[in-house]
MDAnalysis code that builds the backbone (N, CA, C; Angstrom):
import MDAnalysis as mda
import numpy as np

u = mda.Universe.empty(480, n_residues=160, atom_resindex=np.repeat(np.arange(160), 3), trajectory=True)
u.add_TopologyAttr("name", ["N", "CA", "C"] * 160)
u.add_TopologyAttr("resid", np.arange(1, 161))
u.add_TopologyAttr("resname", ["ASN", "ARG", "ASP", "LEU", "SER", "LEU", "ASP", "GLU", "ILE", "ALA", "ALA", "ASP", "TYR", "PHE", "GLY", "ALA", "ALA", "PHE", "GLY", "ASP", "LYS", "ALA", "PRO", "GLN", "VAL", "ARG", "GLU", "TYR", "LEU", "ALA", "THR", "LEU", "SER", "GLY", "LEU", "PHE", "ASN", "PRO", "ARG", "PHE", "PHE", "ARG", "GLY", "GLU", "LEU", "SER", "GLU", "ALA", "GLU", "ARG", "LYS", "ARG", "THR", "ILE", "PRO", "CYS", "TRP", "ARG", "LYS", "ILE", "ASN", "THR", "VAL", "LEU", "ARG", "GLY", "PHE", "SER", "PRO", "VAL", "ILE", "LYS", "GLU", "GLY", "LEU", "ALA", "ALA", "SER", "ALA", "ALA", "GLU", "PRO", "ALA", "ARG", "ALA", "LEU", "SER", "TRP", "ARG", "LEU", "LEU", "ARG", "ASP", "HIS", "ALA", "GLN", "PHE", "CYS", "ARG", "LEU", "LEU", "SER", "ARG", "ALA", "LEU", "ILE", "ALA", "ARG", "TYR", "LYS", "GLY", "ASP", "ALA", "GLU", "GLN", "ALA", "ARG", "PRO", "ALA", "ALA", "LEU", "LYS", "LEU", "VAL", "HIS", "TRP", "VAL", "ARG", "ARG", "HIS", "GLU", "ARG", "ARG", "LEU", "HIS", "PRO", "PHE", "LEU", "ASP", "VAL", "CYS", "LEU", "PHE", "LEU", "THR", "VAL", "MET", "ALA", "PRO", "HIS", "LEU", "GLY", "LEU", "SER", "ALA", "ASP", "ASP", "LEU", "SER", "ARG"])
u.atoms.positions = np.array([
    [7.845, 18.109, 8.549],
    [7.618, 19.321, 9.299],
    [6.628, 19.030, 10.419],
    [7.088, 19.055, 11.629],
    [6.247, 18.740, 12.797],
    [5.198, 19.817, 13.086],
    [5.327, 20.966, 12.429],
    [4.372, 22.044, 12.656],
    [3.112, 21.908, 11.799],
    [3.151, 20.992, 10.823],
    [1.998, 20.804, 9.940],
    [1.095, 19.704, 10.470],
    [-0.186, 19.879, 10.264],
    [-1.147, 18.832, 10.631],
    [-1.117, 17.733, 9.574],
    [-1.663, 16.585, 9.909],
    [-1.749, 15.496, 8.946],
    [-2.535, 15.940, 7.712],
    [-3.581, 16.695, 7.927],
    [-4.388, 17.170, 6.806],
    [-3.583, 18.085, 5.885],
    [-2.744, 18.938, 6.453],
    [-1.908, 19.824, 5.640],
    [-0.863, 19.037, 4.854],
    [-0.300, 18.025, 5.495],
    [0.688, 17.180, 4.812],
    [0.022, 16.421, 3.666],
    [-1.155, 15.865, 3.931],
    [-1.883, 15.124, 2.888],
    [-2.258, 16.044, 1.731],
    [-2.708, 17.255, 2.042],
    [-3.071, 18.202, 0.984],
    [-1.853, 18.524, 0.116],
    [-0.695, 18.692, 0.746],
    [0.532, 18.959, -0.004],
    [0.891, 17.765, -0.886],
    [0.821, 16.563, -0.329],
    [1.142, 15.353, -1.098],
    [0.208, 15.209, -2.293],
    [-1.090, 15.255, -2.035],
    [-2.057, 15.062, -3.116],
    [-1.929, 16.157, -4.175],
    [-1.651, 17.378, -3.751],
    [-1.460, 18.461, -4.706],
    [-0.260, 18.211, -5.614],
    [0.839, 17.752, -5.023],
    [2.039, 17.471, -5.816],
    [1.821, 16.283, -6.753],
    [1.095, 15.291, -6.282],
    [0.901, 14.068, -7.069],
    [-0.166, 14.207, -8.138],
    [-1.219, 14.969, -7.862],
    [-2.373, 14.972, -8.763],
    [-2.826, 16.360, -9.226],
    [-2.091, 17.385, -8.859],
    [-2.409, 18.724, -9.334],
    [-3.789, 19.193, -8.914],
    [-4.489, 19.829, -9.850],
    [-5.791, 20.417, -9.520],
    [-6.872, 19.377, -9.245],
    [-6.596, 18.133, -9.532],
    [-7.555, 17.056, -9.249],
    [-7.347, 16.461, -7.850],
    [-6.405, 17.023, -7.092],
    [-6.059, 16.477, -5.776],
    [-7.270, 16.269, -4.859],
    [-8.165, 17.252, -4.716],
    [-9.306, 17.027, -3.818],
    [-10.195, 15.859, -4.269],
    [-10.380, 15.735, -5.588],
    [-11.192, 14.631, -6.111],
    [-10.533, 13.287, -5.828],
    [-9.224, 13.204, -6.040],
    [-8.501, 11.947, -5.808],
    [-8.556, 11.581, -4.334],
    [-8.357, 12.563, -3.494],
    [-8.374, 12.299, -2.055],
    [-9.744, 11.765, -1.613],
    [-10.795, 12.367, -2.105],
    [-12.152, 11.926, -1.767],
    [-12.420, 10.515, -2.314],
    [-11.995, 10.280, -3.533],
    [-12.141, 8.959, -4.170],
    [-11.454, 7.876, -3.336],
    [-10.217, 8.126, -2.932],
    [-9.483, 7.131, -2.146],
    [-10.105, 6.942, -0.755],
    [-10.597, 8.022, -0.162],
    [-11.273, 7.906, 1.134],
    [-12.548, 7.074, 0.987],
    [-13.259, 7.274, -0.108],
    [-14.478, 6.489, -0.360],
    [-14.149, 5.012, -0.492],
    [-13.125, 4.694, -1.278],
    [-12.732, 3.286, -1.437],
    [-12.303, 2.675, -0.112],
    [-11.547, 3.408, 0.653],
    [-11.098, 2.898, 1.951],
    [-12.295, 2.599, 2.849],
    [-13.258, 3.510, 2.854],
    [-14.462, 3.281, 3.654],
    [-15.245, 2.064, 3.192],
    [-15.336, 1.874, 1.880],
    [-16.085, 0.733, 1.350],
    [-15.369, -0.591, 1.621],
    [-14.057, -0.602, 1.500],
    [-13.323, -1.840, 1.803],
    [-13.349, -2.126, 3.302],
    [-13.389, -1.104, 4.119],
    [-13.471, -1.200, 5.577],
    [-12.294, -1.988, 6.169],
    [-11.158, -1.329, 6.356],
    [-9.979, -2.020, 6.891],
    [-10.219, -2.758, 8.206],
    [-11.171, -2.288, 8.992],
    [-11.471, -2.977, 10.265],
    [-11.940, -4.412, 10.019],
    [-12.551, -4.663, 8.876],
    [-12.978, -6.018, 8.526],
    [-11.777, -6.955, 8.502],
    [-10.710, -6.520, 7.844],
    [-9.533, -7.366, 7.649],
    [-8.699, -7.508, 8.920],
    [-8.854, -6.566, 9.819],
    [-8.146, -6.652, 11.097],
    [-8.935, -7.453, 12.128],
    [-10.115, -7.920, 11.758],
    [-10.932, -8.724, 12.675],
    [-11.558, -7.922, 13.798],
    [-11.829, -6.649, 13.563],
    [-12.345, -5.774, 14.610],
    [-13.865, -5.594, 14.579],
    [-14.555, -6.308, 13.711],
    [-15.990, -6.115, 13.550],
    [-16.794, -7.251, 14.172],
    [-17.979, -6.907, 14.639],
    [-18.916, -7.933, 15.089],
    [-19.440, -8.669, 13.856],
    [-20.101, -9.760, 14.058],
    [-20.661, -10.519, 12.930],
    [-21.656, -9.664, 12.143],
    [-22.472, -8.890, 12.849],
    [-23.447, -8.027, 12.172],
    [-22.734, -6.969, 11.333],
    [-21.667, -6.391, 11.865],
    [-20.906, -5.398, 11.111],
    [-20.219, -6.028, 9.903],
    [-19.731, -7.239, 10.071],
    [-19.097, -7.949, 8.950],
    [-20.102, -8.128, 7.812],
    [-21.310, -8.519, 8.154],
    [-22.337, -8.730, 7.129],
    [-22.697, -7.438, 6.410],
    [-22.611, -6.311, 7.114],
    [-22.916, -5.015, 6.485],
    [-21.783, -4.552, 5.576],
    [-20.597, -5.133, 5.733],
    [-19.462, -4.739, 4.891],
    [-19.591, -5.293, 3.479],
    [-20.117, -6.500, 3.354],
    [-20.180, -7.159, 2.040],
    [-20.973, -6.329, 1.016],
    [-22.139, -5.765, 1.369],
    [-22.823, -4.911, 0.385],
    [-22.002, -3.673, -0.008],
    [-21.153, -3.201, 0.892],
    [-20.287, -2.063, 0.547],
    [-19.328, -2.442, -0.570],
    [-18.822, -3.664, -0.528],
    [-17.900, -4.110, -1.577],
    [-18.567, -4.084, -2.940],
    [-19.874, -4.302, -2.966],
    [-20.594, -4.280, -4.245],
    [-20.645, -2.879, -4.848],
    [-20.467, -1.858, -4.038],
    [-20.493, -0.472, -4.523],
    [-19.151, -0.051, -5.129],
    [-18.105, -0.804, -4.859],
    [-16.757, -0.409, -5.281],
    [-16.648, -0.282, -6.790],
    [-17.187, -1.226, -7.516],
    [-17.081, -1.180, -8.979],
    [-17.743, 0.081, -9.546],
    [-18.846, 0.495, -8.941],
    [-19.529, 1.715, -9.383],
    [-18.641, 2.935, -9.133],
    [-18.001, 2.973, -7.975],
    [-17.088, 4.077, -7.666],
    [-15.928, 4.098, -8.665],
    [-15.380, 2.924, -8.951],
    [-14.260, 2.835, -9.896],
    [-14.677, 3.306, -11.286],
    [-15.827, 2.851, -11.754],
    [-16.316, 3.275, -13.073],
    [-16.543, 4.782, -13.114],
    [-17.098, 5.310, -12.038],
    [-17.380, 6.741, -11.996],
    [-16.128, 7.601, -12.006],
    [-15.041, 7.077, -11.455],
    [-13.808, 7.859, -11.380],
    [-12.876, 7.613, -12.564],
    [-13.158, 6.600, -13.347],
    [-12.310, 6.257, -14.487],
    [-12.052, 7.437, -15.425],
    [-13.051, 8.264, -15.765],
    [-12.771, 9.407, -16.645],
    [-11.786, 10.413, -16.028],
    [-11.825, 10.560, -14.716],
    [-10.898, 11.465, -14.046],
    [-9.471, 10.932, -14.181],
    [-9.312, 9.609, -14.022],
    [-7.985, 9.004, -14.173],
    [-7.485, 9.171, -15.606],
    [-8.350, 8.916, -16.580],
    [-7.946, 9.084, -17.986],
    [-7.548, 10.529, -18.276],
    [-8.304, 11.454, -17.749],
    [-8.010, 12.873, -17.923],
    [-6.668, 13.223, -17.261],
    [-6.453, 12.713, -16.064],
    [-5.199, 12.968, -15.357],
    [-4.001, 12.389, -16.087],
    [-4.163, 11.194, -16.636],
    [-3.080, 10.578, -17.411],
    [-2.725, 11.438, -18.629],
    [-3.740, 11.891, -19.332],
    [-3.503, 12.706, -20.528],
    [-2.871, 14.048, -20.169],
    [-3.358, 14.674, -19.112],
    [-2.875, 16.003, -18.734],
    [-1.463, 15.987, -18.166],
    [-1.031, 14.844, -17.647],
    [0.268, 14.783, -16.970],
    [1.367, 14.191, -17.842],
    [1.090, 13.958, -19.099],
    [2.049, 13.280, -19.979],
    [3.424, 13.945, -19.984],
    [3.476, 15.261, -19.850],
    [4.756, 15.977, -19.900],
    [5.421, 16.113, -18.529],
    [4.770, 15.573, -17.487],
    [5.302, 15.678, -16.124],
    [5.520, 14.263, -15.578],
    [6.729, 13.736, -15.675],
    [6.975, 12.327, -15.322],
    [6.517, 11.923, -13.921],
    [6.768, 12.721, -12.922],
    [6.394, 12.337, -11.555],
    [4.877, 12.289, -11.395],
    [4.210, 13.293, -11.906],
    [2.745, 13.323, -11.813],
    [2.133, 12.219, -12.679],
    [2.722, 11.957, -13.838],
    [2.234, 10.881, -14.704],
    [2.331, 9.537, -13.983],
    [3.414, 9.342, -13.231],
    [3.554, 8.110, -12.452],
    [2.432, 7.998, -11.429],
    [2.100, 9.077, -10.770],
    [1.006, 9.057, -9.788],
    [-0.302, 8.616, -10.442],
    [-0.574, 9.135, -11.624],
    [-1.808, 8.769, -12.318],
    [-1.775, 7.314, -12.801],
    [-0.621, 6.843, -13.248],
    [-0.511, 5.438, -13.662],
    [-0.727, 4.514, -12.458],
    [-0.169, 4.885, -11.315],
    [-0.375, 4.076, -10.111],
    [-1.844, 4.081, -9.698],
    [-2.495, 5.212, -9.858],
    [-3.916, 5.280, -9.520],
    [-4.731, 4.395, -10.465],
    [-4.337, 4.358, -11.743],
    [-4.994, 3.472, -12.709],
    [-4.791, 2.010, -12.303],
    [-3.566, 1.649, -11.932],
    [-3.280, 0.284, -11.477],
    [-4.060, -0.028, -10.200],
    [-4.120, 0.946, -9.321],
    [-4.848, 0.767, -8.063],
    [-6.327, 0.467, -8.336],
    [-6.893, 1.134, -9.323],
    [-8.300, 0.887, -9.666],
    [-8.497, -0.554, -10.136],
    [-7.601, -1.037, -10.970],
    [-7.704, -2.430, -11.431],
    [-7.532, -3.400, -10.259],
    [-6.598, -3.109, -9.398],
    [-6.363, -3.910, -8.202],
    [-7.632, -3.958, -7.344],
    [-8.239, -2.805, -7.120],
    [-9.465, -2.736, -6.311],
    [-10.610, -3.493, -6.959],
    [-10.705, -3.403, -8.273],
    [-11.757, -4.115, -9.009],
    [-11.614, -5.626, -8.789],
    [-10.410, -6.126, -8.958],
    [-10.168, -7.565, -8.792],
    [-10.345, -7.997, -7.337],
    [-9.854, -7.196, -6.417],
    [-9.974, -7.534, -4.994],
    [-11.433, -7.557, -4.557],
    [-12.202, -6.567, -4.955],
    [-13.609, -6.538, -4.535],
    [-14.381, -7.721, -5.111],
    [-14.120, -8.081, -6.349],
    [-14.806, -9.247, -6.939],
    [-14.471, -10.525, -6.181],
    [-13.200, -10.687, -5.848],
    [-12.778, -11.887, -5.128],
    [-13.407, -11.934, -3.731],
    [-13.437, -10.809, -3.049],
    [-14.010, -10.766, -1.699],
    [-15.515, -11.019, -1.723],
    [-16.199, -10.422, -2.662],
    [-17.652, -10.623, -2.765],
    [-17.953, -12.100, -2.984],
    [-17.280, -12.720, -3.926],
    [-17.525, -14.137, -4.209],
    [-17.227, -14.996, -2.983],
    [-16.138, -14.730, -2.318],
    [-15.740, -15.520, -1.145],
    [-16.747, -15.390, -0.016],
    [-17.139, -14.171, 0.322],
    [-17.970, -13.962, 1.501],
    [-19.463, -14.095, 1.247],
    [-19.862, -14.186, -0.005],
    [-21.277, -14.518, -0.241],
    [-21.429, -16.036, -0.373],
    [-20.297, -16.749, -0.298],
    [-20.332, -18.207, -0.309],
    [-20.412, -18.826, -1.690],
    [-19.997, -18.101, -2.705],
    [-20.035, -18.599, -4.072],
    [-18.723, -19.316, -4.385],
    [-18.634, -20.565, -3.976],
    [-17.387, -21.334, -4.126],
    [-16.970, -21.464, -5.584],
    [-17.935, -21.528, -6.481],
    [-17.627, -21.682, -7.901],
    [-16.901, -20.456, -8.465],
    [-17.226, -19.274, -7.952],
    [-16.610, -18.035, -8.429],
    [-15.458, -17.548, -7.550],
    [-15.473, -17.920, -6.276],
    [-14.507, -17.363, -5.323],
    [-13.062, -17.705, -5.670],
    [-12.788, -18.964, -5.874],
    [-11.411, -19.375, -6.145],
    [-10.880, -18.780, -7.455],
    [-11.613, -18.874, -8.571],
    [-11.116, -18.251, -9.802],
    [-10.908, -16.734, -9.664],
    [-11.807, -16.061, -8.944],
    [-11.662, -14.612, -8.760],
    [-10.424, -14.295, -7.924],
    [-10.193, -15.087, -6.878],
    [-9.018, -14.879, -6.028],
    [-7.737, -15.138, -6.815],
    [-7.727, -16.206, -7.582],
    [-6.530, -16.534, -8.361],
    [-6.281, -15.500, -9.469],
    [-7.332, -14.927, -10.008],
    [-7.162, -13.869, -11.012],
    [-6.453, -12.671, -10.378],
    [-6.851, -12.321, -9.162],
    [-6.188, -11.236, -8.436],
    [-4.718, -11.580, -8.178],
    [-4.463, -12.777, -7.682],
    [-3.091, -13.207, -7.390],
    [-2.236, -13.143, -8.645],
    [-2.751, -13.657, -9.736],
    [-1.986, -13.657, -10.986],
    [-1.738, -12.241, -11.495],
    [-2.734, -11.362, -11.368],
    [-2.558, -9.986, -11.802],
    [-1.461, -9.304, -10.980],
    [-1.526, -9.465, -9.661],
    [-0.527, -8.839, -8.788],
    [0.868, -9.371, -9.102],
    [0.975, -10.638, -9.293],
    [2.289, -11.220, -9.608],
    [2.790, -10.770, -10.979],
    [1.893, -10.693, -11.949],
    [2.278, -10.280, -13.299],
    [2.812, -8.840, -13.302],
    [2.306, -8.020, -12.398],
    [2.696, -6.610, -12.335],
    [3.616, -6.303, -11.148],
    [4.121, -7.347, -10.513],
    [4.908, -7.157, -9.290],
    [6.118, -6.251, -9.498],
    [6.821, -6.413, -10.570],
    [8.033, -5.606, -10.789],
    [7.694, -4.113, -10.767],
    [6.580, -3.745, -11.380],
    [6.175, -2.336, -11.417],
    [5.565, -1.888, -10.087],
    [4.835, -2.794, -9.427],
    [4.123, -2.438, -8.200],
    [4.991, -2.486, -6.954],
    [6.036, -3.296, -6.981],
    [6.786, -3.578, -5.760],
    [7.253, -2.346, -4.984],
    [7.698, -1.272, -5.633],
    [8.088, -0.109, -4.818],
    [6.936, 0.484, -4.010],
    [5.704, 0.117, -4.363],
    [4.529, 0.711, -3.739],
    [3.651, -0.314, -3.016],
    [3.826, -1.572, -3.335],
    [3.017, -2.643, -2.745],
    [3.908, -3.848, -2.498],
    [3.991, -4.258, -1.249],
    [4.744, -5.465, -0.918],
    [3.853, -6.653, -1.280],
    [4.063, -7.191, -2.452],
    [3.203, -8.240, -2.992],
    [3.208, -9.474, -2.096],
    [4.370, -9.880, -1.629],
    [4.458, -11.058, -0.764],
    [3.640, -10.846, 0.509],
    [3.803, -9.706, 1.139],
    [3.049, -9.415, 2.358],
    [1.552, -9.346, 2.069],
    [1.177, -8.680, 0.982],
    [-0.233, -8.599, 0.617],
    [-0.832, -9.992, 0.468],
    [-0.157, -10.860, -0.280],
    [-0.696, -12.201, -0.508],
    [-0.748, -13.009, 0.780],
    [0.255, -12.884, 1.606],
    [0.279, -13.628, 2.870],
    [-0.864, -13.189, 3.783],
    [-1.063, -11.883, 3.881],
    [-2.108, -11.353, 4.765],
    [-3.502, -11.616, 4.204],
    [-3.659, -11.478, 2.901],
    [-4.989, -11.582, 2.309],
    [-5.412, -12.994, 1.933],
    [-4.481, -13.928, 1.850],
    [-4.829, -15.299, 1.442],
    [-6.003, -15.863, 2.232],
    [-6.007, -15.770, 3.556],
    [-7.154, -16.325, 4.292],
    [-8.473, -15.638, 3.931],
    [-8.434, -14.342, 3.690],
    [-9.656, -13.612, 3.319],
    [-10.130, -13.993, 1.922],
    [-9.196, -14.452, 1.104],
    [-9.533, -14.847, -0.257],
    [-9.838, -16.334, -0.367],
    [-9.669, -17.066, 0.732],
    [-9.930, -18.489, 0.719],
    [-8.803, -19.290, 0.062],
    [-7.604, -18.738, 0.073],
    [-6.474, -19.412, -0.564],
    [-5.517, -19.962, 0.495],
    [-4.922, -21.080, 0.175],
    [-3.946, -21.697, 1.065],
    [-2.533, -21.290, 0.653],
    [-1.575, -21.640, 1.485],
    [-0.170, -21.405, 1.151],
    [0.194, -22.159, -0.132],
    [-0.374, -23.365, -0.313],
    [-0.122, -24.119, -1.536],
    [-0.646, -23.369, -2.762],
    [-1.807, -22.742, -2.624],
    [-2.350, -21.969, -3.736],
    [-1.401, -20.840, -4.128],
    [-0.778, -20.241, -3.141],
    [0.111, -19.108, -3.396],
    [1.460, -19.547, -3.963],
    [1.809, -20.788, -3.748],
    [3.126, -21.268, -4.219],
    [3.074, -21.724, -5.675],
    [1.922, -21.739, -6.253],
    [1.785, -22.186, -7.655],
    [1.969, -21.065, -8.615],
])
């Protein structure tokens, strides 16, 4: 509907997907997006801005832990509604994905070579293990190709 604003469309989507928890979910996802800072991955930040992004990644786990009860509540409340239950399951998977991604990024960009590679490979293995379920929502191949340099992984690492 071209007559609706983006905000109205988003409110409708979140309401259908998450019911009365829609405003909380929307705020949670906006917070995570801000902490991950997509401009970092697009190479749009100055060196000083890049350095300020890394401490933001450290806050992600706290946000995930704080929202975990809401996800559990949403999963339980939506058991009889298949479409809404799927939304909550995807949000649960997204939280695990974010947890693994933030750990890998923190290790890589703080220069912890001993932790960076294992953390990155843990993320890669998790995404691949769940690819069949995630693929309709996440292009795993594209994600790995785009993120490999940020994770310190080579094409050879991804082919294993």
